[in-house]
N, C-alpha and C positions, 0 to 999 in steps of 0.2 A: 714671352720667355719660353725657352726650350722645355718641352715636356720631359719629365723624369720618368723613364721607363722602368718598370719593375716586372719581373716574370710572374706568370700566373701561379707558379709554385709558391711564391711569396704570398700572393693574394689568398690562395687556398689555405696555406698553413696559418696565416694571420687570422683568417676567418675563424679558425678553431680557437685561437688565442686572442680575445677581444682587444681592440685597439681604441685609441682615444679619438676625440674630435680632431679634424684636420686643422693644420695651420691655415689661416686665411690666405697666406701668400701662395698656397698650393694651386688654387684656381686663379692664376694671374695672366693666363692667355687662353686662346680658344682651345688649343689641343690639350692643355692640362685640365681644362674644365670638361672636355669630352671624355678624357680618361677617368676623371673623378666620377662623373655621372655613370659612365659605362660599368665601372667597378663597384658602384655603390659606396664610394668614399674610401675604398681600401687604399688606393694609390696615394691619397693625401695622408691617410693614417700612416702608411709606411714611411712617407716622406717626413712626417713629424717625428717618427722614431729615429730615422736616420739623422735628422737635425739635432735631436737630443743626444745622440751618440757622438755627433761631431763636437758638441759642447764639451762632453766628457773627455773626448780625445784632446781637446785644447787644454783642459785643466790637467790631464795627465802629463802633457808635454811641458806645461809650465812648471809643474811640481818637479819633473825630472831635471829641467834646466836650472831651477832655482833651489834644488835640494841642498847644494853646497852652502848657499847663503842662509837658508833656513836653519841648517845645522850650525852655521857660524853664529847666528843670532842666539841660539840656545847656549852655545859655548860662551859667548860674551856675557850672556845673562848670568851664567854660573860663576864666571870669573868676577863679574861686578859685585854679586852678592857675597861671594867668598871674601873679596877684598873689603867690602863694607863691614862684614862681620869682624874681620881682622882689625880694621880701623876702630870699630866700636870697643873691641877688647883692649886695644892700646889706650883709648881714651879712659876706659874704666881703670886701667893700670895707672895712668897719669893722675886720675882723681884720687885713687888710693894713696899714691906717692905724695901728692900735694897735701892731702889731709893729714898724713902722718908727719910730714915735715912741719906743717903748721902746729900740730900738737907738740912736737919736740921743741919748736921755738917758743911756744907758749910756756912749756914746762921750764925751759931754761930761763925765761924772763921772770917767772915766779921765783925761781931759786935766787936769781940776782937780786930781786926786790927784797926777798926774805933775809938776805945776807946783809942788808943795810941796817944800821942801828935804828931801833924803834924809838922814836922820840915821844910818841903819844901812846898812853895806855889804852887798850880797847875800852870802848864805852860800855857800861853796864846799865841797862835801863831799869829803874825801880818800877815795880808794878803794884805793890801793896805793902801795907804795914801789918805785921802780925802781932796780935795782942799777947801780953805776957801770960805764960802758963797754958797757952793753947795746946790742944792735943797734937801729938806728932802724926804726921801722915805716913810714916813708915817706921817700923821697928828700929830702934837705935837712933831716932831723930827726935827733936822736940820742936814744938811751934807749928803753925799751919798758916797757909795763905788765906787771907780774906778774899773770897772770890766775888766779883761783881755778878749781879743776877744774870742768868743765862750763859755763863761761861763755864767751861770744863775745869775741874781742879787740876792744878799742876801736879805732875807725878812725884816731884821731890823738891824740897827747898833746903837751903842751908839753915843752920840753927840760928835763932834770933840773937841779936846782940845782948849782952848783959844789961840789966836795967829794965828788961821786960818789953822792949820794942826793937825792931830791926827792919832793914830794907831787904825784901826778898826779890829774886830775879828769876826769870824764866829759865828752864833747864837748857833749852837750846841756845841760850845766850851766855851760859857760863863761860868764862874765859878759859882758854886752853893754856897749858904750861908752855912757855916759849920754846923750851928745848924739845918738847913733844911735837910742836909744830914743825921745827927744823928737821927732826928725825923723820916725820911722816912725809914731808916734802921730798927729802932726799931719797927715801925708799921708793916714792912714786916716780921720781925722776930716773932712778936707776932701772925701774921696771920698764919705763918707756924706752930708755936707751937699749935695754936688753932685747926689746922687740925689733930693733932696726934690722938685724940680719933676717929675722922671720918675715919682714915686710919686703926687703930688697930681693930675697931669693925668689918668691913667687912672682913678683913683678917682672924680674928678669926672665923668668920662665915664660910668662904670658907673651912678652915681646918676642922672645925667641920662637915660640910656637906660631905666633901670628906671621912672622917673616917667613918661616919655613913653609907654612901652608900656602902663602902667596906664591912662593917659588914652585911648589909642587903643582899648584893650579896652572901656572904658566907652562910648565913642562908637559902636563897632561893635555892641555888645550891643543897642541899642535897635532896630536893624533886623534883626538876625540871626534873632530868633525868628519873624519873619514868613515866613522862607524855608519853614519846614515847613508853615505854613498855606497858602501859595500853591501849594506843590508837591504836597502830600498830601491836602488837604481834598477837593478835587473828585473825585480818583480814589476816595477812601473813600466819598464820597456815592454815586458811580456804582455801586460794589460793593454798597453797602447797598441801593440800588434793585433791582439784579439779584437779590439774595438774597430781598428782600421779594416780588418777583414769583414766585419759586419757591414761597414759602409760600402766597401767594394763589392760585397756579395749580399745584397739585401735578402736573398732567399734564406740566409742563415739567421735571420732575425726571429725565425719561428719560435725558438725557445732558448735564448741566451742566458736565461735567468740562472740556471744551475752553474754554468761555466763562469759567467762574469760575476755573479753573486759571490761565489766562493773566492774568486780572485780579489774582488773589491773588499770583502770582509777580511780576508787575510792581510791585505795591504793596509787597510785602515787600522786594524788592531796592531799591526807591526809598527805603523807610523807613531802611534802613541807610545808604544813600548820603546821604540828605538830613540825617540827624542828624549825620553826619560833616561835611557842608557847613555846618551851623549852627555846629558847633564851630569850624571853620576860619574862618568869617566873623568870629568874635570874635577868634580868635588870629592870623590870617594877618599882618596889618599889625603888630600888637603884637609877635608873635614875631620878625618880621624886624628890628624895632627892638631887641628884646632880644638877638638873635643878635650884634648889633654890640658887645655888652658882653663877649662871650666872650674876645676877645684882650686888651682892657684889663684885665680882672680877673685874667687869668693873669699879665700883665706886672706888675701891682701886687703880686701874691703873690710872684712871683719876685724882684722888686727889694727887697721888704721882707725876704725871707729872706736875700738877699745882704747887705743892711745889717746884719742880725743876725749873720751869720757874721763880718763885719769887726769889729763891735763886740765879739764874743766873743773874737776874736783879739787885739784891743787890750787887753782886760781880762787875757788870758793874759800878754801882754808886761809890763803894769804889775805884776802879781803876782810873776812869776818874774824879770823883767829879765835874761833870758839871751839870748845871741847867737842860739840856735836859734829861740826864740819871736819874736825880732825879725826874723830872716831870713824866717820863715814869714809874718809880717804883711806884710813888704815884697813877698813873692811874690804876695800877694793884690792889691796895688795896682800896676798896670803903670806903668812909667816914661813910656811914650808914651801920648798921649791916645786913648781909644777911644770910639766911640759907645756909647750906653747898652746896647743889645742885646749888642754884642760884650763890653762890660765885665761884664755879668751872666753871660754864658757863661764868661768867663775866671775870675771869682771862684768860680762854682759848680764849675768843673773843677779849680781849684787844690787841691793837697794841703793838707789842713787842718793847723794846728798841733796838737801832741799835746794831747789833751783836748778838742779842738773837733770836733763832730760833722760828718761829710761832708754835703754838700748835694745833695739829689735833687729836681730841678725837675719830674720826671715826675709826682710826686704832685699838683702844682698843676693839671695838666691834668685829672686825675680830679676834683679839687675844683671846677674851673671848669665841668666838664660836668654836675655833679650837678643844678643848678637847671634845666637844659634837659631833663633826663630826665623832669621833672614834666610838661612840656607834651606830650611824646611819650606818656606814660602816660595823660593825660587824653583824648587823641585816641582811644586804644584803648577807653577807658571810654565815650566818646560813641558809638563803633561798637557796643559791647555794648548800650547803651541802645536803639539802633535795632534790634538783633537781638531784644531782649526784646519790643519792640513788634510786630515781625514775627511772633514766635512766637504772639502772641495771635490772629493771623489764621490762621497755618498749622496750629496745633494742632487747632482745632475742624474745619478743612477736612479734615485727615488723618483725623480721627474719622469724618467723613461718608464718606470714600472707603473706610474699613475696613468701614463698614456696608454699602456697596455690594458689597463683595467676597464677603460670605457669603451662602449661599442662604437664602431665607425659610423659616420654619417656625412651626407653630401652637403657641401656648402650651399645654402639656399639660393645664393646668387648665381650658382653655376649654370643651371638650366636656362634661366632668362638670358644669360650672356651667350650661351650657345645659340638659342633661338634668334637673338638679335644679329649674330654674326652670319648665320645661314640665310636669314632674310635679306641681309645686305648683299651677300654673295649672289643670291639668285634673283635679286630685284631686276625686273624687266626682261628676264630670260625665260624662254620656253622652247620646247622641242629640242633641236640639236644643241642649242647653246646651253640649255639646262642640263642635258645629258653630258656634255663636255665638262661642265662645272662639277657634276657629280663624280665623273671619272677622275678629275683632278683631285677632289677631296679624298676619294678612296685610295689613289696612288700615294698621296702624302701620308694617309693613315697607315698604309702597309710599310712605308719607310719608318715612320715614328714608332710603330708598335711591332716591329719585326721580331724583336727579342721576346715578345710575349704573345705567342699565337692565340692563346685563349682569350686574352684581352682584345686582341685584334678582331677576333670574331665577334665579340660583343659590340665593338665600335662599329663594325660593318653593319651589324644587325640594327644598331641605333640609327645609323645614317639612312639605311634602307627604309626604316619605318618612320622617319621624320616626316610629319604632315606637310611642312613647307616644301620640302624637296619633292615629295610625291605630287603635290599640287602643281608644281612647275613642270614636272615631267608628264603630267597628264594622267595621273591616277595610278592604276596598277602596273604600269609599264616600268616603274622604277627598278624593281629587282633585276630586270634583264640587263640593265646598264652594267651592274656589277659583274655579270658573267662575261661581258666583253672585255 
């Protein structure tokens, strides 16, 4: 392989700035091994540095050529997650709409059932017989329930029948007045119907904001990708030129750290920032629009849940037709008119009828936030993409600096290889033939090392002092050959 020539200026300056162990490929032919041994390993060390810089140049070139695609990937990521968030909001809106419609249908079916003639009176379960003359459990009442062992006393019972005995019933099973049942059901149905506009409006807002945000993201995407090209392409090209200059002029490798370090640090920092800016350019306006849907979607979910709670309580009244369930339904619907937010808060906080689940509106906050977490996550992913791009610059440069940090050394195989080659060249030669062979070696050395006179002098001295050559020339006459 052709020997890589480096000037003695490079060797001298690198000797001040320690270099790493040479690549094994450096001593891959006779003359490259001669240069390595003569320079004490500096030529191989410089070649290692040059090869490291070539790797970095290739990465810079790839980044510059694929910069548009890298930016497009970030743009597509932003659009995808924005569209996903919009779709999630639409799904939540559809869920709220479906829940409300189901509650309204249930309420209507309860009203329809209640409007039919009642053929069978509600069942009243006897629980105990009260003895005549028993003490009243409450002022203004007479009689008391005989409680089985271990049971709690009932809060109130009707008066015993004349004659000293009577059938007592549990308070929660006292029958409701039929007209009170009808009135309570109608009030509840009216309350659900009154909620419809307050459900429809936020649902329509959510869908409008979702569509508008998607359109804004598409419009912004066309220009967002150009941000990276504008901000990063020129610095990458400048860095590439600097690194190419180091390869073409190895003598400049003496201390590139300050210049190249600053350039790489600036570009790697910029890369992370710019990729985040590309993401934000797509997202910023669209996300601001989407953010406006957060309150409406939570309102829609809250109001649909309230409608469901009322409808479930209505169904409970219709099935049991007890005073307790009727009172529980009435407690859900305030007598005074409230605005929709106060009404939702009231219904959510009211004690539910037996068998009706309590309503926790806090879960809707979590549900409403979930779509927006996607946009936050995609921003972090865009930053990661910038970090990965930056690593393709920083990694090889750190390799270069590690090479600088270790002292140069000669490949142990270099000297035996030189000795074997010289022994082969001078085998069977003596006198004039040996002198001619040495002159040929020196002539080739002057050609190969012409650009580095200091290294050439070291090579000549090494050949002059080689014991094999001196032996074939007949001892001390060897140096005279070089003078010719």
